[in-house]
C-alpha positions as CSV (number, residue, x, y, z in Angstrom):
1,V,24.6,16.0,-7.6
2,M,23.9,13.3,-10.2
3,R,25.4,10.1,-8.9
4,R,26.5,7.8,-11.6
5,N,24.9,4.4,-10.8
6,Q,27.0,1.5,-11.3
7,F,24.1,-0.3,-12.6
8,G,22.8,2.6,-15.1
9,M,23.4,0.7,-18.1
10,D,21.7,-2.5,-16.8
11,I,18.9,-0.8,-15.3
12,C,18.2,1.4,-18.4
13,C,18.7,-0.8,-21.3
14,R,17.6,-4.4,-21.1
15,K,16.6,-4.4,-24.8
16,G,17.3,-7.8,-26.3
17,S,16.6,-9.6,-23.2
18,R,12.9,-11.1,-22.3
19,S,10.4,-8.8,-21.2
20,P,8.9,-9.2,-17.6
21,L,5.7,-10.2,-19.4
22,Q,7.5,-13.1,-21.4
23,E,9.3,-14.2,-18.1
24,L,6.0,-14.1,-16.1
25,Y,4.1,-16.5,-18.7
26,N,6.8,-18.5,-19.7
27,P,9.4,-18.5,-16.7
28,T,12.9,-19.7,-17.5
29,Q,13.8,-20.3,-13.7
30,V,12.1,-23.0,-11.5
31,S,11.8,-20.4,-8.5
32,L,9.7,-18.2,-10.7
33,S,7.6,-20.6,-12.1
34,N,6.3,-21.7,-8.5
35,T,5.4,-18.0,-7.7
36,A,3.6,-17.7,-11.1
37,I,1.0,-20.2,-10.0
38,L,0.0,-17.9,-7.0
39,H,-0.2,-15.1,-9.1
40,Q,-2.6,-16.8,-11.7
41,I,-4.8,-17.7,-8.7
42,R,-5.2,-14.0,-7.7
43,R,-5.6,-13.0,-11.3
44,D,-8.4,-15.5,-11.8
45,Q,-10.2,-14.3,-8.5
46,V,-10.3,-10.7,-10.0
47,T,-11.6,-12.2,-13.4
48,D,-14.4,-14.2,-11.5
49,T,-15.3,-11.3,-9.4
50,C,-15.5,-9.1,-12.3
51,R,-17.7,-11.4,-14.1
52,A,-20.2,-12.2,-11.3
53,N,-20.5,-8.4,-10.3
54,S,-20.6,-7.5,-13.9
55,V,-23.3,-4.8,-13.8
56,S,-21.7,-2.7,-11.0
57,S,-18.4,-3.4,-12.1
58,R,-18.5,-2.6,-15.9
59,K,-20.8,0.3,-15.6
60,R,-18.3,2.6,-17.4
61,R,-17.3,0.7,-20.7
62,V,-14.7,3.3,-21.9
63,L,-11.7,4.5,-19.5
64,T,-10.9,8.1,-19.9
65,P,-7.5,9.4,-19.7
66,N,-8.2,10.5,-16.2
67,D,-8.9,6.9,-15.2
68,L,-5.2,6.5,-16.0
69,K,-3.6,8.9,-14.0
70,H,-2.5,6.3,-11.2
71,L,-0.8,3.9,-14.0
72,V,3.1,4.7,-13.7
73,V,5.1,3.7,-16.9
74,D,8.4,2.2,-16.9
75,E,9.3,2.1,-20.7
76,D,12.8,0.4,-20.2
77,H,11.3,-2.5,-18.2
78,E,8.3,-2.6,-20.0
79,M,6.2,-2.2,-16.9
80,I,2.9,-0.6,-15.7
81,Y,2.4,0.2,-12.0
82,C,-0.9,1.1,-10.8
83,Y,-0.3,3.1,-7.3
84,V,-2.8,2.6,-4.6
85,P,-2.3,4.9,-1.4
86,K,-1.7,3.4,1.8
87,V,-0.2,0.3,0.2
88,A,3.5,0.8,0.0
89,C,3.0,3.3,-2.6
90,T,5.7,5.8,-1.6
91,N,8.2,3.0,-1.5
92,W,7.2,1.6,-4.9
93,K,7.3,5.3,-6.4
94,R,10.6,5.2,-5.2
95,V,11.8,2.1,-6.9
96,M,10.1,3.2,-10.1
97,M,12.2,6.3,-9.8
98,V,15.4,4.1,-9.7
99,L,14.0,1.9,-12.7
100,T,13.2,4.9,-14.9
101,G,16.0,7.5,-13.8
102,R,18.5,6.0,-16.1
103,G,21.1,5.6,-13.4
104,K,20.3,9.1,-11.9
105,Y,19.2,7.1,-8.6
106,S,20.7,3.9,-7.3
107,D,19.0,3.6,-3.9
108,P,15.3,4.0,-3.5
109,M,15.6,5.0,0.0
110,E,17.8,8.0,-0.5
111,I,15.1,9.4,-2.4
112,P,12.8,11.8,0.0
113,A,9.2,10.8,0.4
114,N,7.9,13.9,-0.7
115,E,10.1,13.7,-4.0
116,A,8.4,10.5,-4.8
117,H,5.1,12.0,-4.9
118,V,6.0,14.8,-7.3
119,S,4.1,13.9,-10.2
120,S,6.8,15.2,-12.7
121,N,9.3,12.6,-11.4
122,L,7.2,9.7,-12.9
123,K,5.5,9.2,-16.4
124,T,1.7,8.2,-16.0
125,L,-0.3,6.5,-18.8
126,N,-2.5,9.5,-19.2
127,Q,0.2,11.2,-20.8
128,Y,0.4,9.2,-23.9
129,S,-1.9,9.2,-27.1
130,I,-4.5,6.6,-27.5
131,P,-2.7,4.3,-29.8
132,E,0.6,4.4,-27.3
133,I,-1.7,3.7,-24.4
134,N,-3.3,0.7,-26.1
135,H,0.1,-0.7,-27.3
136,R,1.4,-0.4,-23.6
137,L,-1.5,-1.9,-21.9
138,K,-1.0,-4.9,-24.4
139,N,2.5,-5.4,-24.4
140,Y,3.7,-4.2,-20.8
141,M,3.5,-6.0,-17.5
142,K,0.8,-4.4,-15.5
143,F,0.9,-4.7,-11.5
144,L,-1.0,-3.3,-8.5
145,F,-0.6,-3.9,-4.7
146,V,-3.7,-4.1,-2.3
147,R,-4.3,-4.4,1.2
148,E,-7.1,-5.6,3.6
149,P,-9.7,-2.8,2.5
150,F,-10.6,-1.9,6.4
151,E,-7.1,-1.9,7.3
152,R,-5.9,0.5,4.4
153,L,-8.8,2.7,5.4
154,V,-8.0,3.0,9.2
155,S,-4.2,3.7,7.9
156,A,-5.7,6.4,5.7
157,Y,-7.6,8.0,8.9
158,R,-4.8,8.0,11.2
159,N,-2.4,9.5,8.5
160,K,-4.8,12.2,7.2
161,F,-6.9,13.2,10.5
162,T,-4.8,12.2,13.5
163,Q,-1.5,13.7,12.4
164,K,-1.4,17.5,13.3
165,Y,1.0,18.5,10.3
166,N,-1.8,17.3,7.8
167,T,-3.5,20.7,7.8
168,S,-4.5,20.7,4.0
169,F,-6.5,17.6,4.8
170,H,-8.1,18.9,7.9
171,K,-9.2,22.2,6.0
172,R,-10.2,20.4,2.8
173,Y,-12.2,17.3,4.2
174,G,-12.0,17.6,8.2
175,T,-14.3,20.8,8.0
176,K,-16.7,19.3,5.6
177,I,-17.0,16.0,7.9
178,V,-17.3,18.1,11.3
179,R,-19.9,20.4,9.6
180,R,-22.2,17.4,8.3
181,Q,-21.6,15.0,10.9
182,R,-21.2,16.7,14.0
183,K,-24.1,18.2,16.0
184,N,-23.2,21.2,18.0
185,A,-19.9,21.2,16.8
186,T,-17.7,24.3,18.0
187,Q,-16.6,27.2,15.9
188,E,-12.9,26.1,16.3
189,A,-13.7,22.6,15.3
190,L,-15.7,23.9,12.1
191,R,-12.8,26.3,11.2
192,K,-9.8,23.8,11.7
193,G,-11.6,20.2,11.2
194,D,-8.3,18.8,12.9
195,D,-10.4,16.4,15.3
196,V,-12.3,14.2,13.3
197,K,-13.4,11.0,14.9
198,F,-13.5,7.7,13.3
199,E,-16.9,7.4,13.6
200,E,-17.5,10.8,11.8
201,F,-15.2,9.6,8.9
202,V,-17.4,6.5,8.4
203,A,-20.5,8.4,8.5
204,Y,-19.2,10.7,6.0
205,L,-17.9,7.9,3.5
206,I,-21.4,6.1,3.6
207,D,-23.3,9.3,3.3
208,P,-25.2,9.3,-0.2
209,H,-24.6,12.8,-0.4
210,T,-20.6,12.3,-0.2
211,Q,-21.0,9.9,-2.9
212,R,-22.9,12.3,-5.4
213,E,-20.8,15.2,-4.5
214,E,-17.4,14.1,-5.9
215,P,-15.3,11.1,-6.0
216,F,-13.6,9.8,-3.1
217,N,-10.0,11.1,-2.2
218,E,-7.4,8.6,-3.4
219,H,-6.5,7.9,0.1
220,W,-9.8,6.0,0.9
221,Q,-10.9,5.4,-2.8
222,T,-11.5,1.6,-3.6
223,V,-8.7,0.0,-5.4
224,Y,-11.6,-1.1,-7.8
225,S,-12.0,2.7,-8.8
226,L,-8.3,3.9,-9.0
227,C,-7.0,0.8,-11.1
228,H,-10.0,-0.5,-12.9
229,P,-9.2,-4.1,-12.6
230,C,-12.3,-5.0,-14.6
231,H,-11.3,-3.0,-17.8
232,I,-7.4,-3.2,-17.1
233,H,-5.9,-6.9,-17.3
234,Y,-3.3,-7.1,-14.3
235,D,-0.6,-9.4,-14.9
236,L,0.4,-9.3,-11.2
237,I,-1.4,-8.5,-7.9
238,G,1.1,-7.9,-5.1
239,K,-0.4,-8.0,-1.4
240,Y,0.5,-5.9,1.6
241,E,0.8,-8.9,3.5
242,T,3.4,-10.5,1.4
243,L,5.0,-7.3,0.2
244,E,8.9,-8.0,0.1
245,E,8.1,-11.4,-1.7
246,D,5.9,-10.0,-4.3
247,S,7.9,-6.9,-4.9
248,N,11.1,-8.8,-5.4
249,Y,9.5,-11.2,-7.6
250,I,8.4,-8.3,-9.8
251,L,12.0,-7.0,-9.7
252,Q,13.3,-10.4,-10.6
253,L,11.1,-10.7,-13.7
254,A,12.2,-7.4,-14.7
255,G,15.8,-8.7,-14.7
256,V,17.1,-6.2,-11.9
257,G,16.7,-8.6,-9.1
258,N,20.2,-9.0,-8.5
259,Y,20.9,-5.3,-7.4
260,L,17.5,-4.0,-6.7
261,K,15.9,-4.9,-3.7
262,F,12.3,-3.6,-2.4
263,P,13.0,-1.4,0.6
264,T,12.2,-2.9,3.9
265,Y,11.3,-0.4,6.7
266,A,10.4,-0.3,10.4
267,K,6.9,-1.7,10.9
268,S,6.5,0.3,14.4
269,T,3.7,2.7,13.3
270,R,2.1,0.6,10.8
271,T,-1.7,0.0,11.1
272,T,-2.6,-3.7,12.3
273,D,-5.4,-5.8,12.3
274,E,-5.8,-5.5,16.0
275,M,-5.5,-1.7,15.8
276,T,-8.4,-1.9,12.9
277,T,-10.5,-4.0,15.5
278,E,-10.5,-1.1,17.9
279,F,-11.3,1.4,15.4
280,F,-14.4,-0.3,14.4
281,Q,-15.6,-1.1,17.8
282,N,-17.7,2.1,18.0
283,I,-19.3,1.8,14.8
284,S,-22.9,0.6,14.9
285,S,-23.6,-2.6,13.1
286,E,-25.8,-0.3,10.5
287,H,-22.9,1.7,9.5
288,Q,-20.3,-1.4,9.4
289,T,-22.7,-2.9,6.9
290,Q,-23.1,0.2,4.9
291,L,-19.4,0.8,4.8
292,Y,-18.6,-2.9,3.8
293,E,-21.0,-2.6,0.8
294,V,-19.0,0.5,-0.4
295,Y,-15.8,-1.6,-0.3
296,K,-17.2,-5.0,-1.0
297,L,-15.9,-5.3,-4.6
298,D,-12.2,-4.8,-2.9
299,F,-13.0,-7.7,-0.3
300,L,-14.1,-10.0,-3.0
301,M,-11.8,-9.3,-5.9
302,F,-8.8,-9.6,-3.9
303,N,-9.8,-12.5,-1.6
304,Y,-10.0,-10.7,1.6
305,S,-12.7,-12.4,4.1
306,V,-15.2,-10.4,5.9
307,P,-13.2,-9.3,9.2
308,S,-14.2,-11.4,12.2
309,Y,-14.8,-8.0,14.3
310,L,-17.7,-6.9,12.2
311,K,-21.3,-7.2,13.2
312,L,-23.1,-7.1,9.8
313,E,-26.8,-6.5,9.6
């Protein structure tokens, strides 16, 4: 049933008002200008890291349409969101569906999680022509959300390899990891791939063979490779650690903050720093060092310090 959203008009048609980009760089409200300074610091951190690591970060000069499939476009509010799995991306996709749904949805949490991940429900930047892509990259406000890299990694591992219902991941990646990393694996383990240990997952990630074979799955791919922050200038970098404040700030800039709030949710199953520490206890210092190298640019770019539990060589 199509429910008429009382805010439908406001949400869909903000023409004539200021764009989020104008509001961000020339805020009309004092409350917005204080936050703008914080985001300027985050932007500078990314720029400096890209510059300092220009050899590795600018290897590929030209982005292909395939590089843009994580960038969700909201035409009405002139915003582009690069989604990063395991960084509240389900809720942000729900919010984007409300923003772009022209009144079809009013409450993000009424949208089932699986529906938020149906690709046809949101338009991504790779669906546009080259001139249209360039126009949007130049004129729309671009944002992404990041998370402490190893916490995000443990979250991905817990979700994809320890939940019995994720059989497609077990078949696609679990069987491969067991075959490659486990000596004397049982026939059942080789067939099902549903009991991958975190140590085996790490060994798989740092194995040069893995890197050569195919790109990482998006759930453990680096933010740097998913969103290309050295090639695309992001106006806002939200953090998982300050998710609600950063999200609601973006909604304020979009002019919808009065009636659309970012969903809050129970934190009971959320992967924490303590949990991450535990997972890393059985990882050798050699493997920790190699894994840190894989995610190093994400640590530097988004200003996450080297975790205290790491024993780097």
